[in-house]
Each structure stands twice: as C-alpha cells, then as structure tokens.
C-alpha positions, 0 to 999 in steps of 0.5 A: 501471534502476539495479542491479536497481531499475527507475527508473519503479517507484521513482518510482511508489513515491515518488509513492505514499508522498508522497501518503499522507504529505501526506494524513495530514500535513494532518489535524492542520491540518484538526483544529486549532481555529485553522485557518480553516473555509474552509482546513479545508474546502479541505484536506479536499476536495483530500485526502479528499472530492473526491479521496482522496489517500491511497487514490490512494497505496495503490492505486499501492502495491498495483499495484506490489506485484502487478506486482513481488513475485509474480515473485520466486517462481522458481528453486530453493527458491522458496517457502522463499526467498520467505518468508524474503526477504519476512519479512526485507524487511518485519518488522524496519523494521515492528517498529521502527515499532510501537515508535515508534507506542507511544512516540508514542501519546497514550494507553496501549496494552495488551501484547495490542495490541502483541503482536498488531500485531507479527504484522502481522495484529492483526485476526486476533487481535481487536486494532485496528492501532496505526497507520492505515496497518497495514491495507494491510500485512495486505492484502499478507500475504494477497496473498503467501499467495495468490501462494504457493498459486498458485505451488505449484499451478503457476498463478501465471503463468497469466493465466486463473487470476490473472484468475479469482481477481481477479474472485472478490476483486471478487465477495466484497464485492459479495456482502456488499452484495447480502446486505445489500440482501436484509435479511441483516446481514453484514460486507462483505469489503473485503479483496477489493476491495483484493486485486483491484488487486494481482492487476490488477498481476500481470496487467499483469506477465504481459501484459508478459512473455507478451503476448497479446490475451487477457491484455490483455483480462483486465487491462482487465476486472479493472481496470474491475471493481475500479474499478467497486465503489469507489463502491458500497463507499463508500456502505455505512453502516458507513464501514469502507471509506473516509473519502472520498466515492464520487466521491472514492474512484472518482476516486482509484482511477481516477487511480492505475490510469491513472498506473500503466498509463502510467508503470510501463514508462516510459523517461523520466528520473525526478526524482532526489528522487522516486527517493530517496523511492521507495527509502525509501518503505516506511519513509516509509510506516511512520514518517510518522505517529509523526513527525507526532505528535512534530512536532505536539506541538513545533510545533502547527499554529496559524495559517498560519505554524504550519501551514506550519512543522508540515508542513515539519518533518513532511515533512523529519523523515519523510524523514530518519527513513526514510533512517536506517531504510533505511540501518541496518535495511532495507539490512542485512536485504535484504543478508542475505537476498541472501546467504542466497539468492544470485542464482544461485538465481533463474536457473531461471525457472518456465515460464508 
C-alpha cells in the first residue's frame, strides 16, 4: 500500500484499462480495407469473439468498484460526504471527456445529446451516449445509489442483504428472457447483469473484513450466478448486451472474476508501469477513444507498418493525455474533496 492506495487494486485497475484500450484500439485496424482478412479475423477473435477483451476489463472494473467504493460510506455525514466526494472524483474529468468526444466526432452532435451526456445518464433522457464506454459509468451511478440506500437502511455491511440484492439483479434480465420465450416482447434489463458483479465485489470485501462461512458461500453463489447468465444474455437476438459470442463473453467474465479473486489481496510486488496506468485508469478509460480518433486521422492504420504505428501512437497518446488529466483535474478535485471532508470524519466506522 502506498499512502491509502492498495498496490494490487491499482494493478488490477491498470490491467482493466489496458484491456479496454487494446480492444477499442484495434477496431480501426480491423475495419480498415487495407488490413488483410486473415489479420482482421485473428484480431476480432482474440479481442471480441473468442475472448471479449473489453468485457474482461469492464468486469474487473466492476469488481474493483464493488470492493472499494461502498466502504467509503462510514463515519459522520456519510451520505453527504459520499455524494460530494464521488461527484468530485468522477464528473470534472468526465465533462472534459464529453468535450473531447464532441470535438473529435465525425458528425455533428445536438445540444440535447451533449446536455444529456453531461449528466452521465443520457439513456434516462432519451439520448444515446457519445462514447462507447459511457454505459458502464451509468451502471456505476446506479450502484452508488443502491449502496446509499442500503447504507441508509443499515444493510450495506449485511452480507445477506447484499447477497439478496445481487441475486435480484441476476433475476431481472432472466425474467425478461423467460417472458420473451413465453411470447411476450419485453426489453431485457441488462443493467442487472452488470450490477451483479459490483455486488459480488462488495460481498468479497465483506468476507474479507468479517470472515465467516456463510459470507464466503454468498460470494461463490452470486459470482457463479452472475457468470451463468452471460451466455444466455449474449444469445438474445437484439444484440444489446455484447458484440461477442456467448462463449467469448463467458470466458472473459470467468477470467475477470478469477483474476480478481486471485490478485485483489496479493502482496506480490506489482510492475511500476502497471501501477502508473492503474493510478490514471479512469482517464485512460475516458480519453482513449478520442485519442484513437485523432491518431487514426493523422496516421491511418494502412498495412502492417501503418497499423503498428497507429496502435503505438494511440497507446502512448492515451497514456500522456490520461497523465495530464489526472495531474491537472483528477488530483486537484480529489484533494479538494479530502479538504472538504477530512480523514478524521472517517474514524467512526459503521458497525456491520
């Protein structure tokens, strides 16, 4: 641990960000007419079809958030502090990324779309997200709201309550699948499938802080339930859940859960570059798409040399942009929130 950062968690954040970055980074190469069909097929297989690399990264992020974020809800003025610190942590860099997406868009965006995206919940306002990664941020917002509700009810550290809510999240999309099979055309609540991994992460943290056999059982059952619905949802005909195959998304989700279970409390020294990426992972996640857009226009991924140069510049450009945003925006707003809510306010922990 460095300061209040946990090295293993930062390393997992870095790994998650790299996986999402690579999957999205190779898409212009796959879609380029100059790329050999065999190369396109191979890249698609290893990043989407046979193994959903982006989904692997996102589920790692969900497990990390579930493990870390709810446990900042403690001490005096917990709910108010939680809202302020989360907003200060997420929105300033996010708003800058919205501006970057608008500036690098290939087509015009409407004022309504931009305004809706600034809330981080554009779907609630009937507008599409400007970036392909924004959907996961809305999932996180819903999770925060549910955690606040559990905390207010005194249930956030009750393993049975978290387990029950996690199973309900698994059941939501399954209910939609069942109704469709009964001939009733309803939308499927894919949100529940994503939330189940966040609550699995929370249960892992409860099991770590208050170990008992029942809580460990809850972790295993909820994780297996969340994994089991992956291929079921991937088979739905509307393709709103994943671009991967049922096998590809199941393998990625299983690998992510296994990676987190094995490494999240590891004391093994983590590579320094991975830790640096982990520290700036939020900005890597937000800004890799606009960076890739700019690089693709300047250096089209034509042929092997062009593709390698494009990918190298996308990676280096993303890391540079993320480091700058982290230093100029993320760190100052985090420091402000810590001054607003000093650490002594956290001394009184909420009983489990």
